Each structure stands twice: as structure tokens, then as C-alpha cells.
C-alpha positions in Angstrom: 111.9 109.6 96.4 112.5 106.2 94.8 112.0 103.0 97.6 114.3 99.5 95.9 114.0 96.4 98.3 117.1 94.0 99.1 116.1 90.7 97.5 116.1 88.9 101.0 113.4 91.8 101.9 111.4 90.5 99.1 112.1 86.7 99.4 112.1 86.3 103.4 111.1 88.8 104.9 107.7 90.3 103.1 106.7 86.4 102.6 107.3 85.9 106.5 104.7 88.2 107.5 101.2 88.2 108.7 98.9 90.2 106.9 98.0 92.6 109.1 101.9 94.0 110.0 102.4 93.8 106.2 99.8 96.5 105.7 101.1 98.5 108.8 104.6 98.2 107.6 103.2 99.6 104.0 101.5 102.2 105.5 104.5 103.1 107.4 106.9 103.3 104.1 104.1 105.1 102.2 103.2 108.1 105.1 106.5 108.1 106.8 109.5 107.0 104.8 108.4 108.5 101.3 107.3 111.9 102.6 110.2 112.6 105.0 112.6 109.9 105.7 115.0 111.4 107.6 112.5 113.1 110.0 110.9 109.6 110.9 114.0 107.4 111.0 116.7 107.6 113.5 120.8 106.8 113.1 121.7 103.4 113.6 125.3 103.1 115.1 128.3 100.4 115.3 128.2 97.5 112.2 124.9 99.2 110.9 126.4 103.2 111.4 124.7 105.0 108.0 121.3 103.5 108.1 118.1 104.0 109.8 115.2 102.5 111.2 111.4 103.3 111.0 109.7 102.2 113.9 106.4 100.1 113.2 105.0 98.6 116.3 107.1 95.5 117.4 108.9 95.8 114.2 111.7 98.0 112.2 112.3 98.8 109.0 116.3 99.4 108.2 116.9 101.5 105.3 119.7 103.8 104.1 119.0 106.6 102.2 121.1 107.1 98.8 122.2 110.6 96.9 118.7 111.9 98.3 117.1 110.6 95.7 116.6 106.5 96.4 115.8 104.4 99.8 117.1 101.3 99.8 115.4 98.8 102.4 117.9 96.2 103.6 115.4 94.8 106.3 112.5 94.2 108.4 112.9 93.2 111.9 110.7 91.9 115.4 112.4 93.7 118.5 110.2 90.4 119.9 112.0 87.1 119.5 110.6 84.3 117.7 
């Protein structure tokens, strides 16, 4: 599957990550999302219905599968308040 990042993920989320967290998230995307995004991701509810999350430590990768061909990553979110 192809991976596409929302423009804000590229301009705000990724640059704001520490290098070790960025590497962990990148490895999770390569080893889990690209291999089997349905198995490793969990459905979200409410306003994010239709999206999924992948847990990477205290971080979440929020994404949607489009036409079983593409994974669109819309955000990286920390569950620990800044």
C-alpha cells in the first residue's frame, strides 16, 4: 500500500517529534501499517469515525485506508499532555 501524509503532518507533526520518537513511529509505519493496516490499527469512534489509530508508545498515528490501496496519515498525537 502507498502512504500519503496530510500536509500538516509533514509541516507540523513530524518536525516537532524528537528523533527517537520519529524513528519509532517510522518503524511502526513500515513494519505494521504497510504490512497489515487492518490487523494493527484500531477503529476510532465519534468525530473520527472511519479512521484508525496505531499505538506507538505514548503516541498515536491516526490514519484512514482508502480503496484498499492507500493509507492516509492525518495526524500524530501524544496521549501525554505537553
